[in-house]
C-alpha positions as CSV (number, residue, x, y, z in Angstrom):
1,M,130.4,15.0,159.7
2,S,127.9,15.0,162.9
3,Q,124.9,17.1,163.1
4,I,122.1,17.9,165.4
5,N,118.4,17.5,164.7
6,L,117.3,21.1,166.0
7,K,113.3,21.7,166.8
8,V,112.1,25.0,168.2
9,V,108.8,24.9,169.3
10,T,106.1,27.4,170.9
11,P,102.4,26.2,172.2
12,E,101.1,27.4,169.3
13,R,103.5,26.1,166.3
14,L,106.8,24.3,165.2
15,V,108.9,27.3,164.9
16,F,112.0,25.6,163.2
17,E,113.1,22.2,162.4
18,D,116.5,21.3,160.4
19,I,119.3,19.5,160.9
20,V,122.0,21.8,161.8
21,D,125.6,21.8,162.8
22,M,125.5,24.0,165.7
23,V,123.0,25.9,168.2
24,T,123.5,28.2,170.5
25,V,120.8,29.0,173.2
26,P,120.2,32.0,175.5
27,A,120.2,30.6,179.1
28,P,120.3,32.0,182.7
29,D,123.9,32.0,183.0
30,G,125.1,33.0,179.5
31,P,125.0,31.7,176.0
32,L,124.7,27.7,175.8
33,G,127.0,26.4,172.8
34,I,125.4,22.9,171.6
35,L,127.6,20.8,169.3
36,P,126.9,17.2,168.2
37,H,127.6,14.8,170.8
38,H,126.8,17.0,173.9
39,I,126.2,15.8,176.8
40,S,122.3,15.0,177.7
41,L,120.8,17.9,179.8
42,M,117.8,20.1,180.4
43,S,118.2,23.9,181.1
44,K,116.0,27.1,181.3
45,V,115.8,29.1,178.3
46,S,116.4,32.8,178.8
47,P,114.9,35.5,176.4
48,G,117.1,36.4,173.8
49,E,118.8,35.4,170.6
50,L,118.8,31.7,169.8
51,Q,121.7,31.3,167.2
52,I,121.6,28.4,164.6
53,K,125.0,27.4,162.5
54,K,124.6,25.4,159.4
55,G,126.8,25.1,156.3
56,G,128.9,28.1,157.5
57,K,125.9,30.5,157.6
58,E,124.3,31.8,160.8
59,N,120.5,32.4,161.2
60,F,118.9,33.9,164.6
61,L,115.5,33.2,166.3
62,A,114.3,36.0,169.1
63,V,113.1,33.3,171.6
64,G,111.4,34.2,175.0
65,E,111.3,32.0,178.2
66,G,111.3,28.3,178.1
67,I,113.6,25.0,178.4
68,V,116.0,23.3,176.0
69,Q,116.3,19.5,176.1
70,V,119.7,17.7,174.8
71,A,119.0,14.0,174.2
72,G,121.7,12.0,171.8
73,S,121.9,14.1,168.5
74,E,118.4,15.9,169.0
75,V,117.7,19.5,170.8
76,I,114.3,20.6,171.2
77,V,114.0,24.3,172.5
78,M,110.5,24.7,174.1
79,T,109.8,28.5,174.5
80,D,106.9,30.8,174.9
81,L,108.2,32.7,171.9
82,A,110.4,32.1,169.0
83,K,110.3,34.8,165.8
84,T,112.3,34.8,162.7
85,H,113.7,38.4,161.4
86,E,110.8,38.2,159.0
87,E,108.0,37.9,161.7
88,I,108.9,41.1,163.6
89,D,107.1,44.1,163.4
90,E,109.7,46.6,164.4
91,A,107.3,49.1,165.6
92,A,105.1,47.0,167.5
93,V,108.0,45.7,169.5
94,E,109.2,49.3,170.0
95,E,106.0,50.2,171.2
96,A,105.6,47.2,173.5
97,K,109.3,48.0,174.7
98,K,108.3,51.7,175.8
99,R,105.2,50.6,177.2
100,A,107.3,47.9,179.5
101,Q,109.7,50.6,180.4
102,E,107.1,53.2,181.2
103,A,105.4,50.3,183.4
104,L,108.5,49.4,185.6
105,T,108.7,53.4,186.9
106,Q,105.4,52.6,188.4
107,I,104.8,50.9,191.8
108,L,104.3,47.3,190.9
109,S,103.6,44.1,193.1
110,D,106.2,41.1,192.6
111,E,104.2,39.5,189.8
112,E,103.4,42.5,187.9
113,Y,107.2,43.8,188.1
114,A,108.3,40.0,186.9
115,T,105.8,40.0,184.3
116,T,106.9,43.7,182.8
117,L,110.3,42.8,182.8
118,A,109.8,39.5,180.9
119,A,107.7,41.5,178.4
120,L,110.9,44.0,178.3
121,D,113.0,41.1,178.0
122,K,111.4,39.5,175.1
123,S,110.9,42.9,173.3
124,L,114.4,43.7,173.9
125,A,115.5,39.9,172.3
126,Q,113.3,40.8,169.3
127,L,114.7,44.4,168.3
128,K,118.2,42.5,168.4
129,V,117.4,40.4,166.2
130,K,115.5,42.4,163.8
131,R,118.3,45.1,163.7
132,R,121.0,42.6,163.2
133,R,119.5,41.8,159.5
134,G,118.3,45.4,158.9
135,P,115.0,46.3,157.5
């Protein structure tokens, strides 16, 4: 059975590396499912849940913006945020979400608005992963 060599990296560290059966990456046009023998490509990664399937089990990472590269049997996700369920501090993320939502009600420049919206998207992605598994 063919598998995929998956790496998830941030500027700070290698977050995940393993041989997996499938990965689903959040992309601007919707989830991008990648199976073995997928066509080579590069795509943007949107904030959301990265789903990893291996041996009938599913794992999830909260990811931020970035890019994914698929070449042969290797998939590399390069992102500005990647956290496992265990790494997410729900209270801190809730506070960041609240701050971002409050900031969006203010008059902001286009750059400030985009930055705030990105922070909100990352918070929502982390909360989704954290709450999927429970406390």
